[in-house]
Structures are given as C-alpha cells and as structure tokens.
C-alpha positions as a Markdown table, in Angstrom:
| # | Residue | x | y | z |
|---|---|---|---|---|
| 1 | Unk | -6.3 | 11.4 | -6.1 |
| 2 | Unk | -9.1 | 10.5 | -3.6 |
| 3 | Unk | -9.8 | 6.8 | -2.8 |
| 4 | Unk | -12.4 | 6.1 | -0.1 |
| 5 | Unk | -11.3 | 7.7 | 3.2 |
| 6 | Unk | -7.9 | 8.7 | 1.8 |
| 7 | Unk | -6.2 | 11.1 | -0.5 |
| 8 | Unk | -3.0 | 10.4 | -2.3 |
| 9 | Unk | -0.7 | 13.2 | -3.5 |
| 10 | Unk | 2.8 | 14.0 | -4.6 |
| 11 | Unk | 3.1 | 10.6 | -6.3 |
| 12 | Unk | 6.5 | 9.9 | -7.9 |
| 13 | Unk | 7.7 | 6.8 | -9.7 |
| 14 | Unk | 11.3 | 5.8 | -10.0 |
| 15 | Unk | 13.2 | 2.8 | -11.3 |
| 16 | Unk | 16.8 | 2.0 | -10.8 |
| 17 | Unk | 18.1 | -1.3 | -12.1 |
| 18 | Unk | 15.7 | -3.8 | -10.6 |
| 19 | Unk | 14.2 | -1.5 | -7.9 |
| 20 | Unk | 10.9 | 0.1 | -8.8 |
| 21 | Unk | 9.6 | 2.6 | -6.2 |
| 22 | Unk | 6.5 | 4.8 | -5.8 |
| 23 | Unk | 6.6 | 7.5 | -3.1 |
| 24 | Unk | 4.0 | 10.0 | -2.1 |
| 25 | Unk | 1.8 | 11.3 | 0.7 |
| 26 | Unk | -1.4 | 9.8 | 2.1 |
| 27 | Unk | -4.0 | 11.9 | 4.0 |
| 28 | Unk | -6.7 | 10.4 | 6.2 |
| 29 | Unk | -9.7 | 12.6 | 5.2 |
| 30 | Unk | -11.9 | 11.5 | 8.1 |
| 31 | Unk | -11.9 | 12.7 | 11.7 |
| 32 | Unk | -10.9 | 9.3 | 13.1 |
| 33 | Unk | -7.6 | 7.6 | 13.4 |
| 34 | Unk | -7.3 | 4.9 | 10.7 |
| 35 | Unk | -4.8 | 2.5 | 9.2 |
| 36 | Unk | -4.5 | 2.1 | 5.4 |
| 37 | Unk | -3.4 | -0.7 | 3.2 |
| 38 | Unk | -1.7 | 0.4 | 0.0 |
| 39 | Unk | -1.3 | -2.0 | -2.9 |
| 40 | Unk | 1.0 | -1.2 | -5.8 |
| 41 | Unk | 0.1 | -3.0 | -9.1 |
| 42 | Unk | 2.5 | -2.8 | -12.0 |
| 43 | Unk | 1.3 | -4.1 | -15.4 |
| 44 | Unk | 1.6 | -3.9 | -19.1 |
| 45 | Unk | -1.7 | -2.6 | -20.3 |
| 46 | Unk | -0.9 | -3.4 | -24.0 |
| 47 | Unk | -0.5 | -7.1 | -23.2 |
| 48 | Unk | -3.2 | -7.0 | -20.4 |
| 49 | Unk | -0.6 | -8.6 | -18.1 |
| 50 | Unk | -0.1 | -8.0 | -14.4 |
| 51 | Unk | 3.7 | -8.0 | -13.8 |
| 52 | Unk | 4.0 | -7.5 | -10.0 |
| 53 | Unk | 2.3 | -6.3 | -6.8 |
| 54 | Unk | 3.5 | -5.0 | -3.5 |
| 55 | Unk | 1.5 | -4.2 | -0.4 |
| 56 | Unk | 2.3 | -2.0 | 2.7 |
| 57 | Unk | 0.3 | -1.0 | 5.7 |
| 58 | Unk | 0.5 | 2.5 | 7.2 |
| 59 | Unk | -0.9 | 2.3 | 10.7 |
| 60 | Unk | -2.5 | 4.9 | 12.9 |
| 61 | Unk | -3.0 | 7.9 | 10.6 |
| 62 | Unk | -4.7 | 10.5 | 12.8 |
| 63 | Unk | -7.8 | 12.2 | 11.5 |
| 64 | Unk | -7.0 | 14.7 | 8.8 |
| 65 | Unk | -3.3 | 13.9 | 9.1 |
| 66 | Unk | -0.8 | 13.2 | 6.3 |
| 67 | Unk | 2.0 | 10.7 | 6.2 |
| 68 | Unk | 4.8 | 10.0 | 3.7 |
| 69 | Unk | 5.0 | 6.5 | 2.1 |
| 70 | Unk | 7.2 | 4.4 | -0.1 |
| 71 | Unk | 6.3 | 1.2 | -1.8 |
| 72 | Unk | 9.0 | -0.8 | -3.5 |
| 73 | Unk | 9.0 | -3.9 | -5.8 |
| 74 | Unk | 12.2 | -5.6 | -6.8 |
| 75 | Unk | 12.5 | -7.3 | -10.2 |
| 76 | Unk | 13.4 | -6.6 | -13.8 |
| 77 | Unk | 10.2 | -5.3 | -15.2 |
| 78 | Unk | 11.1 | -3.6 | -18.5 |
| 79 | Unk | 7.6 | -4.1 | -19.8 |
| 80 | Unk | 5.9 | -2.0 | -17.2 |
| 81 | Unk | 3.7 | 0.8 | -18.7 |
| 82 | Unk | 1.1 | 1.2 | -16.0 |
| 83 | Unk | 1.3 | 1.7 | -12.3 |
| 84 | Unk | -1.8 | 1.7 | -10.0 |
| 85 | Unk | -2.2 | 2.2 | -6.3 |
| 86 | Unk | -5.2 | 0.9 | -4.5 |
| 87 | Unk | -6.0 | 2.1 | -1.0 |
| 88 | Unk | -8.3 | 0.4 | 1.5 |
| 89 | Unk | -8.9 | 0.6 | 5.3 |
| 90 | Unk | -6.7 | -1.9 | 7.0 |
| 91 | Unk | -8.1 | -4.0 | 9.8 |
| 92 | Unk | -5.5 | -6.1 | 11.7 |
| 93 | Unk | -6.2 | -9.8 | 11.8 |
| 94 | Unk | -7.8 | -10.9 | 15.1 |
| 95 | Unk | -5.3 | -12.1 | 17.7 |
| 96 | Unk | -5.7 | -15.8 | 18.4 |
| 97 | Unk | -5.7 | -16.6 | 22.1 |
| 98 | Unk | -4.0 | -19.8 | 22.9 |
| 99 | Unk | -5.4 | -21.7 | 25.8 |
| 100 | Unk | -3.3 | -24.2 | 27.6 |
| 101 | Unk | -4.4 | -27.0 | 29.8 |
| 102 | Unk | -2.4 | -27.6 | 33.0 |
| 103 | Unk | -0.7 | -31.0 | 33.0 |
| 104 | Unk | -1.2 | -33.3 | 36.0 |
C-alpha cells in the first residue's frame, strides 16, 4: 500500500486482551533519508465512531530502505471493525534556544 513517499507491506493485526497491535514494514521510496509519522486509527465504521488512535515516529529511514514497525494501542475495543494507518513525513519540532542574561 503506497502512501506519499512510503510503501507499507506485510501488515498484520492482532489483539490479545486489551492490547491491539499492528505490525509491518515501511519502505522509503525516495532516494533521500526521511523520517515517517505513522498514525493508527481504529474505528467502528457501522457506527461511524473513532475508538482510538496511536502515533509513532520512525526516524532516519535511508532512501529505498525498509524498516519494521509496531504500533500498539491499549484498551478494550470490542467494537473495532476498521483499522487504518496514515503515513506522513515527520519533521521534528524546532529546538527552542533559551537565552539567559548574566546576573550582576
């Protein structure tokens, strides 16, 4: 499944008690090193209800390289009938520089 600069494959969904997990592989389909943000959305499509989300960041995926990933969400979600993964480029928040004034 291709999304933007990435391809997801070998997706597997498992639930054990209150642990819901999606595993798979992500490939950076560009020639440049990139970081990806993956967001898991679990919902009940019949009720049009979002039941939970979880987000992870996979940093520094080299161009044309593949990495394994795992996204977990804990909770009792017996109504889940739809899983969706959204992938975007991740840009780290700018670092804030703190300036201090010397005391006299």
